Structure formats: C-alpha cells, structure tokens
N, C-alpha and C positions, 0 to 999 in steps of 0.2 A: 367771401362777399369779390364778384366783378365790377368790375366799374367801366363806364363807356363813356367817352369825350367827345363834343364835338363839336365847331363851331369857330375854328378859327383860320386865320386868313389874312391877308394883306390889303391896309386899311390906310386910306393918308389921314395927317397928323390932323384933332379937330374929328375925326369920325368916330365912329362906335360897330360896336359889334357886342356878341350875346356866343356866350358858350354858356355847355347845358353839357350834367356827367348825370347819367343815371348808375342807379346802384340797382345789383342784382344781384342774387343767394341767399344767403343767412343774416339780412341785414336784422337790425337789435334797435332797440331805444329802450336808454336813448345812447341818439350818437351825434358824430361833426364832421359834415361834410363843408371840407374848403375846398379850395384854392391855393396852390405854391406858384410859382414863378422861375424859370431858373435862364439869367440871361448868358452867352458867349462868355465865359471868366467870371463868371459869379459863383455864388453862392442861394443855393434855392430859400426861397424865401414867402412869407405868410404876403400872400394878397389878401384875402377874407374868409372870414367860416362861418356856421350859421349850425347851431346846437337846439337840438331838439329841444323844447321849451320856450324859445323865441328868441335868443341871445346869438346878435352877429359881434362882429368883430372882423377889422378891416385897419390893412393898412395906413398908417397917419400917407402916406406917398399917392391913397386913392383916393383917397375920404374925400366927399362929395363931387364922385367924376365914376366911381365904382359903384352897383347896388349887387349883395344878394339876396337870392331868395330861395325858397325850397318850396317847391309838389308831394307833400306827405304821400297823396294817392302814389302818384307817380317811383317816390322814391330819388327825386330829379331834384337835382340844384341848379340855379344859372345864378351866371357871371353875365350882367350887364353893366358894359363898361363904353364908354362918356369920354368926349373930351379927349380920347386920347391922346399921346407923345409919344417921343418918337424913344422916351428913356423908355414906351411901357414894354417894349418886344424884348421876346424874351417868348418861349417852349412855356405852356401853364399845363401844370398839373394840376390831376383834380386828386382829393385824400378821402377815407372814410376812416374817422373810429371807431371801433367800438370801446364805448366807455364803460361797459362792467367791468374787458379784457385790460382794456387800456391798449387795445392790439389796430393796428392802422395797415391799411390797404390804401392802393397808388395806382388810379388808371393813367394811360398810354398817353403821354402830352402831346397840345398840339401846339401849331407856331402861330404867335400872333406879333404881324411884322406890321410897327405903322415908320413909314414911309412916305414920301416925297417924289 
C-alpha cells in the first residue's frame, strides 16, 4: 500500500487547513486510516482515525476542532482542521492499517505550521 499525503502549510492561529491522504495498491477492507503527528522533540501521537464501518476516534486535544472523513471510492481520508492553535504545529503523518494482517503503512509527513 502506498500513501500520498498533501495539504500542509503555514496558517495563522484560528485558521483552517485540510489534509488529504490517498491510498493505492493492495488496499483491503476492513482497514483503518488516520493521521498522527510529531512535533520537534515529541513522540508521534494519534490525531484522528477512521475505520471502515464508520468508527472515528480523536485525540482529546483536537475534539471539536478537527474532523476526519473518508471517500471510499477514492481510498482517501481527509482531515479538516479548524481553529488551529500554535500547539498543533507538527509534521502530520498518514497511516493505513490492514486490519486482516495488523500491518501498518505510513505515508510521508506533511508539515503543518501554525504561527502568527
């Protein structure tokens, strides 16, 4: 499985960005797709995931501000990020999990910088 992430950038506090992650190759159902992030000097942490069947999970720090969604016809997940804060600054990574094999695939990171 290959993942192509896009949509990062520089935004002011309170602004919005949308990240996209498209999966290609030997994708299967069920699967889980999601976003993780890693700030400098910090461990990589979960942001949001979407599991086929409709379950979504969010980190407490982004609940109410971020929304993950999926277009199954395109094998693509989106992360709509609103009310961005300086502390949201990080490299965001897309992850795909083959739930049959419990195998993870990671995309390249995309930088999100929230700064005035």
